[in-house]
C-alpha distance (Angstrom), angle and dihedral (degrees) to the residues before:
residue distance angle dihedral
M1 . . .
T2 3.79 . .
L3 3.80 120.7 .
R4 3.80 90.0 -111.2
R5 3.83 92.4 53.2
R6 3.80 91.6 45.4
I7 3.82 91.4 52.3
F8 3.84 90.4 47.3
A9 3.81 91.9 49.0
Q10 3.79 92.1 49.1
A11 3.80 91.1 47.3
S12 3.82 91.1 50.0
L13 3.79 91.3 49.1
F14 3.80 90.5 48.5
T15 3.82 90.5 49.9
A16 3.80 92.2 48.7
F17 3.81 90.2 48.6
N18 3.79 91.2 51.4
V19 3.82 92.6 47.0
L20 3.79 92.4 50.5
H21 3.76 95.5 44.9
G22 3.79 93.2 38.6
S23 3.80 89.5 53.6
A24 3.79 91.5 47.8
F25 3.79 91.0 47.5
A26 3.83 91.4 49.3
Q27 3.79 89.6 49.2
Q28 3.82 91.4 50.2
A29 3.79 91.4 45.8
W30 3.80 95.3 49.2
P31 2.95 121.0 162.9
S32 3.79 100.4 37.6
K33 3.81 94.9 146.0
P34 3.85 137.9 25.1
V35 3.81 118.3 -58.4
R36 3.80 121.0 -139.2
I37 3.81 120.9 -142.5
V38 3.80 108.5 -161.1
V39 3.80 114.6 -150.1
P40 3.82 108.0 -161.8
F41 3.82 93.1 -153.0
A42 3.79 137.9 61.3
P43 3.83 121.2 -84.1
G44 3.80 118.2 -83.8
G45 3.80 102.5 45.0
T46 3.79 128.1 105.2
T47 3.82 93.8 -95.5
D48 3.80 89.7 55.2
I49 3.82 93.4 42.7
L50 3.80 91.8 53.6
A51 3.81 94.3 45.3
R52 3.80 91.2 51.1
A53 3.79 90.9 47.1
I54 3.81 95.3 50.7
A55 3.85 98.2 39.1
P56 3.84 97.3 72.7
E57 3.81 90.5 44.0
L58 3.81 90.7 54.0
T59 3.81 89.2 45.8
R60 3.81 89.2 57.1
A61 3.80 92.5 43.6
F62 3.82 95.9 52.1
G63 3.81 103.7 25.4
Q64 3.81 91.6 -124.8
T65 3.79 128.7 99.5
F66 3.80 117.6 -96.3
F67 3.81 109.2 -167.2
V68 3.80 135.3 -175.5
D69 3.81 122.0 -122.3
N70 3.83 116.5 -172.8
K71 3.81 113.9 -146.7
A72 3.80 105.6 171.0
G73 3.79 128.0 -177.0
A74 3.81 146.6 91.7
G75 3.81 95.0 36.4
G76 3.80 91.5 -58.2
N77 3.81 95.2 -46.8
L78 3.80 95.1 112.3
G79 3.79 94.4 59.5
A80 3.79 93.1 38.9
D81 3.80 90.8 53.3
I82 3.81 91.3 52.3
V83 3.80 90.6 55.4
A84 3.82 94.0 42.7
K85 3.81 89.2 57.3
S86 3.82 95.5 43.6
P87 3.82 123.1 102.9
S88 3.80 114.9 -81.8
D89 3.78 93.1 -122.2
G90 3.81 102.5 110.0
Y91 3.80 95.7 -107.2
T92 3.81 96.7 104.5
L93 3.81 118.9 52.4
L94 3.79 133.2 173.1
M95 3.79 126.4 -136.8
G96 3.78 91.3 -143.5
T97 3.78 130.7 -175.7
V98 3.77 140.8 -159.3
G99 3.81 84.0 -97.1
T100 3.80 98.0 56.1
H101 3.79 93.6 43.5
G102 3.80 106.3 24.5
I103 3.78 109.6 29.2
N104 3.80 104.0 31.3
R105 3.78 93.0 56.3
A106 3.81 88.3 63.1
L107 3.80 95.9 35.7
Y108 3.80 101.3 52.2
N109 3.79 119.7 60.0
K110 3.78 91.3 -153.0
L111 3.78 128.3 21.0
P112 3.81 125.8 -174.8
F113 3.82 87.4 -128.2
D114 3.80 139.3 29.2
P115 3.84 109.6 -110.8
I116 3.80 90.6 -151.4
K117 3.81 107.6 32.8
D118 3.81 97.0 38.9
F119 3.81 96.7 53.4
S120 3.78 141.5 61.9
P121 3.83 110.2 -148.2
I122 3.81 106.3 -139.6
T123 3.78 111.4 173.1
V124 3.78 144.1 -19.9
V125 3.79 112.0 -120.4
A126 3.81 95.3 -171.5
G127 3.78 145.2 -12.9
V128 3.80 112.5 -137.3
P129 3.82 136.8 -172.5
N130 3.78 120.3 -141.2
V131 3.81 119.9 -124.8
M132 3.79 128.6 -147.1
V133 3.80 105.9 -129.7
M134 3.79 134.4 173.9
N135 3.76 132.2 -165.5
A136 3.82 99.0 -91.7
D137 3.81 95.1 -134.7
I138 3.81 92.4 49.9
A139 3.80 91.6 47.9
K140 3.80 90.3 51.2
S141 3.81 94.2 46.8
R142 3.80 90.7 52.2
N143 3.79 94.7 41.1
I144 3.81 93.2 -119.9
N145 3.80 110.9 156.0
S146 3.81 102.2 148.9
V147 3.79 143.7 25.2
T148 3.81 91.0 -98.5
D149 3.82 89.8 51.8
F150 3.81 88.8 51.9
I151 3.81 93.4 50.0
A152 3.80 91.8 47.0
Y153 3.82 92.1 50.4
A154 3.81 92.4 46.4
K155 3.80 92.4 50.9
A156 3.81 91.6 47.8
N157 3.82 91.5 46.7
P158 3.82 107.1 34.0
G159 3.80 113.4 -164.6
K160 3.82 95.1 6.7
L161 3.80 93.9 103.6
N162 3.79 120.8 71.5
M163 3.79 127.9 -157.2
A164 3.79 125.4 -148.0
S165 3.79 123.1 -153.5
S166 3.79 138.6 175.4
G167 3.80 90.1 -110.6
N168 3.79 142.4 -53.6
G169 3.77 110.8 -56.2
T170 3.79 97.5 17.7
S171 3.80 122.8 128.4
I172 3.81 88.7 -108.9
H173 3.80 90.0 56.0
L174 3.81 92.5 45.9
A175 3.82 92.8 49.9
G176 3.81 90.3 53.6
E177 3.80 94.7 45.3
L178 3.80 91.0 49.0
F179 3.82 89.0 51.3
K180 3.82 91.5 49.6
S181 3.79 92.1 48.1
M182 3.80 96.3 47.9
S183 3.82 96.9 41.3
G184 3.80 94.5 43.7
I185 3.81 96.4 -127.6
Y186 3.78 133.5 130.9
M187 3.80 125.9 -132.6
V188 3.79 130.6 166.9
H189 3.80 110.2 -112.9
F190 3.81 121.2 -139.7
P191 3.83 113.3 -170.4
Y192 3.82 118.2 -156.6
K193 3.80 132.3 -170.1
G194 3.78 93.3 -101.3
S195 3.79 141.0 -19.8
G196 3.81 93.4 -85.8
P197 3.84 97.6 64.9
A198 3.82 90.8 40.5
M199 3.79 90.6 52.5
L200 3.81 91.6 51.0
D201 3.80 90.8 57.6
L202 3.80 92.2 44.0
L203 3.80 89.8 53.4
G204 3.80 89.9 44.7
G205 3.81 92.3 55.1
S206 3.81 100.6 -115.8
M207 3.82 89.5 108.1
D208 3.80 125.3 51.8
V209 3.81 107.6 -160.8
M210 3.78 141.6 7.6
F211 3.80 134.8 -177.8
D212 3.78 92.4 -142.8
N213 3.78 128.2 174.4
L214 3.78 106.5 -92.5
P215 3.85 98.2 -121.2
S216 3.81 95.4 60.7
A217 3.83 92.7 42.0
I218 3.78 100.3 44.5
P219 3.85 98.0 79.6
H220 3.81 89.7 55.0
I221 3.80 91.9 45.5
K222 3.80 89.8 53.5
S223 3.81 91.8 46.7
G224 3.81 91.1 52.8
K225 3.79 94.9 -119.5
L226 3.80 91.2 113.8
K227 3.79 129.3 47.0
A228 3.81 109.5 -140.3
L229 3.81 114.9 -151.7
A230 3.82 105.1 174.7
V231 3.80 146.1 -29.9
S232 3.79 122.0 -109.2
S233 3.82 98.2 -135.6
N234 3.80 124.0 97.2
Q235 3.80 90.2 -114.9
R236 3.80 132.0 44.1
S237 3.78 116.7 -96.5
E238 3.79 118.8 -112.3
A239 3.81 87.5 -139.8
V240 3.84 91.1 63.0
P241 3.83 104.0 17.7
D242 3.81 94.7 168.0
L243 3.80 91.9 58.2
P244 3.83 112.6 94.3
T245 3.77 125.7 -136.6
L246 3.80 117.5 -104.8
E247 3.78 88.5 -112.4
E248 3.82 90.2 55.1
A249 3.79 95.3 43.8
G250 3.79 101.0 38.8
G251 3.77 102.2 58.2
P252 3.82 125.7 -140.7
A253 3.82 93.7 -27.0
L254 3.82 91.7 65.7
K255 3.80 97.9 41.9
G256 3.80 107.9 140.9
Y257 3.80 94.2 15.6
E258 3.81 113.2 154.5
A259 3.79 131.8 152.7
S260 3.78 116.9 162.6
S261 3.78 131.4 159.8
W262 3.78 139.9 -139.0
F263 3.79 126.7 -154.6
G264 3.77 118.8 -159.9
L265 3.77 147.6 156.1
L266 3.79 117.8 -101.2
A267 3.79 131.4 179.1
P268 3.81 133.2 -158.5
A269 3.79 112.6 -79.5
A270 3.81 115.5 -86.9
T271 3.79 93.3 30.7
P272 3.84 104.0 153.9
V273 3.80 111.2 -87.0
A274 3.81 89.6 -134.3
V275 3.82 89.6 60.5
Q276 3.80 91.5 46.2
E277 3.79 90.7 51.1
K278 3.81 91.8 49.7
I279 3.81 91.2 53.6
N280 3.80 92.8 43.5
A281 3.81 92.4 50.9
A282 3.81 92.8 46.1
V283 3.82 94.6 49.3
N284 3.80 92.7 45.4
K285 3.80 89.7 51.4
I286 3.81 90.8 49.2
I287 3.82 96.5 48.4
G288 3.79 90.6 40.3
N289 3.80 91.0 60.9
K290 3.82 108.5 110.4
D291 3.81 95.4 -129.0
V292 3.81 93.2 46.4
K293 3.80 91.4 45.8
E294 3.81 90.9 52.6
R295 3.81 91.9 47.7
L296 3.79 91.0 51.0
L297 3.78 91.7 46.8
A298 3.81 91.1 51.3
L299 3.80 87.2 57.4
G300 3.78 92.3 49.6
M301 3.80 96.2 -102.0
D302 3.78 127.9 136.0
S303 3.83 119.2 -150.4
P304 3.84 108.2 -154.2
Q305 3.85 99.9 178.1
W306 3.80 97.5 -145.1
N307 3.79 125.2 -179.7
L308 3.82 121.7 -129.8
D309 3.82 94.6 -86.9
A310 3.82 94.5 47.4
F311 3.81 92.7 50.9
N312 3.79 91.4 46.5
K313 3.82 91.1 54.5
V314 3.82 91.9 51.0
F315 3.81 89.5 43.4
L316 3.81 91.7 57.3
A317 3.82 95.1 39.3
D318 3.81 91.8 53.5
R319 3.79 90.0 50.0
D320 3.81 89.2 60.7
L321 3.82 94.7 40.8
M322 3.81 94.4 49.7
T323 3.80 91.5 46.9
K324 3.81 88.1 55.0
I325 3.82 93.6 48.5
V326 3.82 93.7 46.4
K327 3.81 90.2 53.3
E328 3.82 93.6 45.2
T329 3.82 94.3 49.4
G330 3.79 95.3 41.3
I331 3.80 93.0 -129.4
T332 3.79 115.2 175.7
R333 3.80 132.8 -178.2
E334 3.81 88.0 -98.0
S335 3.84 96.7 45.6
């Protein structure tokens, strides 16, 4: 070997050594700078509420700033795409949902990212039922006090009721479409860029009904501005125990109805497992705290504390379930 080749080989070995050890050191030192949590919806909805609740707790846990960055649009796809194309270093996370990673895969013919292959599911922050809510004044003016009243009115007045959602392909949209399909009614769907803007119009009276996530609806239910008719889960929520499930309240037509949501942190694919495990352990410790657990429960949120494998199994199972529901209900991007 010539002197030149020997020097080149030694330099290459030295570079490889530094890359390997530098990468390991960076992984051990994570986080050494602020971490961004991308929320793929507008401020004010449940996804945003949860991200803003968990960010300061993670900041305290790791001694580095975790901050929320709202990137709304395309039913959550805009924000999800930003994270999918970010470096796999643990400094950009997504507050994903069953909509961004279960429903949209079946709803959109072509996505700029793969919801499964381009992400590493890290941890569920909360499991949440949806709740069927109406503007209280509209419900009163139309004498709607129950789910059966709503169905009867909708059948007698086809197309006169409108339904707000947080965007095409979101869990809120899916819950409403499943209700329409099973009950045999027709409502005009108005998709918004997030639950927050949709809720503003529902409260303002330009929208009639919404199948919102319980946490963002519950303050307005308690204030009397919204009339809650039922929850979408297969069991009653401890946050609103007197509120029936849609299956209970809807009669035979809604037998088997269930549409719940999960909200969790995901990272770009190939994010170091050690970083994923750190985040998973920190979040599980936070949501396992008695006071935090009680606060989440009061808002209608469940905190399952899954490890990486458990979340991944649910992640994949929901992909298949949501694909099935989208096909059965005939939901499209323009629904």
